[in-house]
N, C-alpha and C positions, 0 to 999 in steps of 0.2 A: 225701355222698361215694359212696354206692352209685349215685347218678345222675351220677357222674363229675364232680362239683363239687370244686374244690380249696379246702380251708379257708384262710381269711384273704385269699384272692384272689377266688374266685367268690362267697363269702359272708362278711360280717364276723362275727367271733367272737372273744370273749376267753376261750373255754374252752381249757384247756391241751391240748397235743398228745396227751398220753396219754389224756385223757378222750375226745377225738374218735376216736382210733385204737382205743380199747377198745370203743366202741359199734360202730364199723365192722367190727372183726374178730368181734365177737359175732354180728352179722348175717351176715357172710360165712361163718362156721364153722357156725352153728347155725340159720340162717334168720332172716327178718325177723319177729321177735316179741319181746314183752317178756320172755318166758320165756328167750330167748337171752341177754338182758342179765343176768338173774339167774344163769344158768349160768356166764357169763363171770366174774361177780363172785365166785361160789363158787370157781372155779378160782384167782382172785387171792388170796382169803382163805386157801385151803389152802396155796398156794405161800408166801405171806408168813408164815403161821403157822409152817411148818416152818423157813423161813429164819431168822426171829427166834428161835425156840427153839434152833436150831443156834448162832446167834451168842451167845446168852445162856449156853449151856453152855460155849462156848469162852472166855467171859469169866469162867469159874469160878463161876457161880451153880449152886446145887444143882438137881437135877432138878425137884423140886416147885415151887420158886420160878420157875424158867425156864418151866415149863409154865403156871403161873398168869399170869405176865406176858405170855407169847406169846398166851395165850387172851384176856386182858383187852385187849390191843392190838386184836384183831379185834372183840371184843364192844362196845367203846366207839366203834367207827368204822363199818366196812362193815355189821356186823350191825344197827346202829341203823336204817340206811336200807334195807338189803337190795336195793340196786340200784347201778349204776355211777354214783356221784356223786363229783364231783372233790374236795370238801373231806375226806370221810372217807378216800378213797383217798390223798390227799396226806398226811394225818396218819399213815397206816401207812408210806408211803414215807419220811417224815421220820424215823420211829423206826428203820426198817431202815438208813437212811443213818447216823444217829447211832451205832447199835451197831456198824456196819461201820467207822466212823471211829475209834471207841474201840479196837476190836480192831487196826486197822491202826496206830494210834498206839503201842500197847504191844507189837506184834509186826510191825514193818515188813518183816522179811525172810520172814515166813510167806506162802507163795504163796496159800494159801486166803484169808488176810486181804486180800491185794492184790486177788484176784479178786472177793471180796465187795464191797470198796470201789468197784471199777470198775463192777460191775453196779448197786450202789446209787446211785452217782453218776449213771449214765445214767437210772435210774428216777426219781430226784428231779428231774432236768432235764426230764423229760417231764411232771412233775406241776405243780401250781399254783405260780407263781413267787414268791408272797409268802412261802412257806416255803423253797423251794429256793434262792432268791437268798441269804438270810441264812445258811443252812447251808453252801452251796457256797463262798461268798466267805469266810465266817468260818473254816471248817475249813482251806481252802487257805492262808490267811494263817498260821494256826498251824503247818501242816506245813512251809511254806516257811522258817519261822524255825528249823527243826531240820535240822542237817546230815545226820542219819540218814534223814530223810524227803524232803528237798528234791527230789532228782532223781527219786526214785521217784514222788512225787505229781505231778510235772510230766509224766512219761511216762504215768502212769495217766490224768491229766486230758486230755492230748492224745488218747489212744486213745478215751476216753469221748466227747470232743467230736466226733471223726471219726465214731464210731458214731451220734451224735445227728444229724450232718449227713447221714449215709447214710440214716437213717430218714426224714428230711425229703425227701431227693431221691427215695427210693423211692416216695413218695406225692405227688411233685410240689409239695411245700410250700416256699414261699420263706421263708428265715430272716428276711429283712428285713420281709416282709409280716407274719409272725408277731409280730415285735418291735413293729411299728407298731400292730397290734391290741392287744397287751398294754399298750403305753404309753398308748393312748387312754383307759384307765380308771385309770391309775396314780394320779391324784389322788384318786380315790375310795377307794383303799386307805389313805389317811391320815385318812379320815373315820370317826370312831367313831359319829357320828349315824346314818349309813346302816347301819353294821354292826349296831347295836343296835335298829334300827327294824323288823327282820324277825323272824318266828318268835314263839314263845310267851314272854311276859314271865316266867312262872313258870319255864320251862325255863332261860331265860337267867340268872335270878337264882340258882337252885339250883346250876347248873353253874358259874357264876362263883364262888360261895362255895366250892364243892368244889375248884375249881382253885387258888384262893388257899391253901386249907388244905393241899392236896397239895404245893404248891411251897414253902411257908415253914415248915410245922410241924416238919420234921426239923431245920432250923436252930435253931428256938426250943427244941427239946427236947434238942439235943445240944451246944450251944455256949454259951459265956458271952456271945457277941455276934457281930456280923457284921463285926468289924474285920479278919478275915483272909479276907474274901471273895475278894480278888484275890491272896492270898498264895501260892497253889499254882502248879503248873507248867502244861504244855501240856494235860494231861488235864483239869485244872480249867477251862481256857479253853474247851475243846471242850464241856464240860458247860454252861458259861454261855451259849455260843452256841446250844446245843440248846434251853435253856430260853427264851432270848430269841426264837428263831424261833417257838416254840410260842405264846409270849405275844403276839407280833406277829400271828400267825394268829388267836388268840383275840380280839384287838381288832378286826381288820379283816374277818374272815369274817362274812357275814350268814347264819350257819347255826348249828346246834346246837353249843353250846360244849363239850359233853362230849368231842367229838372230840379236843380239845387238852389232855387231862389226863395221858395216859400218858407223853408225852415229858418234861414237867417233872418227873414223878415219877422217871423213870429218870435224868435229868440230876442231880437232887438226890441220888439214891442214890450215883452214881459220884463226884460231887463230895465229898459228906460222908464217904464211905468212903476217900477218898484223901488228903485234907488232914489232916496230923497233928493240928492243933488242933481238928479237927471230928470225929475218930474217937470212937465211943461210949466207949472206955476212956480218953480223954484228959482226963477231968475236967470234962465239961460239966454242965449242970444235972441231967441224968439219965444218969449215966455207964454205967448198966446197960441203957440202952435199946438194943434190937436193931433195926437198920435192916431186916434181912431180914424180920422179923416185921411191921414196919410196912409194908414194901413189899407183902408178901403180903396183908395185911388191906385196905389201901387199894385195891390192884389188884382184889381180889375184890369190894369194895364198888362200885368203878367198873364192873366187869363186870356186876354185878347190876342197877345202874341202867341201863346200856346195853341189856341184854337186856329189861328192863322197858319202856324207852322204845321199843325196837324192836317188841315185841309189841303195846303199846298205841298205837303210832304217835304218841306225844306230841311227838316231835321235829319233826314237820311241822305241828303245830297252829298255825293262823294264817298259814301260808305261802301257801297257795293256796285257791281257792274250792271245791275239790272235797272238802276234808277234812271228815269227820264221824266221831265216835267209833263210831257204830253202823255195822255192815256188813250187807248183805243175805245171806241164806243161799245164794242161787244166784249163780253166777259171771257175770262180764261175758261176754255172748254175741256176741263178734266174734272172728275167728281171731287177730288180732294179740295180744289179751289173753286167749287161751285159758288157763284155769286161774287167772286173776287174780280176786281178790275185792276189790272196792273199795266206796266209800261209795255210798249210794243215788243221790246226785246225779251221781257219776261214772258209775255204771251207766246212769242215765237219759240222760246226754249222749252216751255212746258209742252207745247203741241208737238215739237220735233222729238222730245224725249218720249212722249206717249207713242209716237210712231215706232221708235226704236224698241220700246217695251212690247209692242204688238208684233214686231218682226222677230223678236227673240224672246218668246214668252217663258222659256225654260232655262234661259242662261243665268248663270250667277253674275251679279253685277256689282261694281264699285262706283259710287258717285263721288266725283272729285270735289275739290274746293269750290265753294259757293253753290254746290249742287246737292248737299247732303239732305235737303228736304225731300229728295227723291225717294228715300226709303219709305217715308210715311205716305207720300203722294201716290206711289205706285205699289204699295203693300209688299215691299221687298224687305227681307231680314237685314238688319244692320250688322255688319261684321263684328265679331267679338274682339274686345281689347283695342278697339279703334276709337279715337277721340270724337266727341260730339261736334267739335269745331276745329278745323284745320288752322290752328294759330299757335305756334310754340311760345309766343309772348304771353298769351292770355288763356289759351284753350287747354294746354297740357304742359307737362314738364319737358323742356327742351332736352334735358339729359336723357329722357326715355325715348328720344326719337329713333335711335338705331334699332331698339327692340320693336317699337311700333311698326316700323317699315319692314323689318324682317318678318314679323307676323303677317303683314299685309301681302308680302310676296308669297307667303305660304298658302294663301287662299287660292292662288291661281285662277283669278276671276276670268270668266269667259269674255266679259266685256267691261270696259271702263268708259264712263261718260263724263266729259269735261265741257265746260262752257267756253267755246272758242279757243280750245287748247289751253285754257288757264290752269296751270299747275302751281299756283301760288302756295308757298310754304312747303312744297314737296322738295326733299333734298336731291342733289344731283345724282346720287347713287341710285335712288329709286327711279328717277327719270331715265337714267341709262338702262335700268332693268326693263322699263316700259318700251324703250326704243328697240331693245334686243328681242322682246317677246311679243310685241303687239304691232299691228298694222293699223294705220289711221284711215278712217272713212269720213270724209267731210261732206258727204252728200246730204247730211241731215243738218247742215248749218242753220243756226248758230251752235248746235250741239256738235261736239267732236266725238265720234265713236271710235274707240280703240278695241279692235278685235284680236283676241289671242290668235297667234299665227296658225295654229293647227285648225282653227275654225275658218280662217280667211281663205 
């Protein structure tokens, strides 16, 4: 985007609008560096922490519990990755929207509740659609069935949609192109095989068990059964929608599952605290069980797990080839990653790539799979009509692959840089084209330099 390319038109992408704009404005405000992304993420964390704390206090939670829950929301999502990643950001946006929806439901004439719902609606619309679609459609249906909320929610929704269109127009983004890119991988969102094929098996198993515990334990401890699950009113339906949206994200996201624990916890709390037959004093299995204590303990437990995973970086174990538990004492020595401490393999690849860039300062370059950060890191133009992520399952429409790689051949890059020869997701035809037209130079290991044969 800094090269004046328009998302979804000039390059295929299934990243949500908010993710792309977040990185764009991080670079625009703080300069092109990884540190800028971290700073922007910190700003988002502070803003949403204060916002969620304010919402929880307006929903009559005591200060201590509101503080714990607001902190746990951040500790289980953005803190885990510590950079602008769309799954944890969407998880926080979903919680903010859910809390805003609950407040608007119980106080529809409160101007602050209306404003919070409008802003949260816009934020979740800019986030990953697998959470936003469930929350937006579900909550809107609930509000429309209420005479007290119907016209208010329609006006708020229209204003929010117009703001969304204005943001797209301001950046030259086509709504139809965005929807076409989203729908290109919509079928993958129904595949649990893909979702659970990424990341650490241990992390997936532990966080899966934790989420199930968080979601269902209050019912088991406070009720005689689940026969009254749908017996409540609109508040209970909002809570069910919130839990379902998080469970859907839990199933379909190929990412760390701990991100999706706090929204089911909050939804369970508000549901259990509002349905008469589920209240702790209504004669359940444990009538003296206090939901607030349960909430605080589980939220603290989740926050500790999230902070531990963030510090140890366990959440990204197995996702990419650069991960190692050991980190070098000295930092990565290129300006884009100034202040960044990574694994030995990542430090090596950045330094060897920097040497290649110095040796071929005027060459046109293509960075291969796992290496596309190189365009920003070394201030090289990103090729037109090429995906932001080499992944036909989640990064672009697999049906467009022939055209994408036909265009890629047409660039006739002087050099191609791979990480240890990794050409993951590149089709055989393009690999054959590379073999016929490029010669490999492995002297920059772990970087594999492919030189166009007329240069070699």
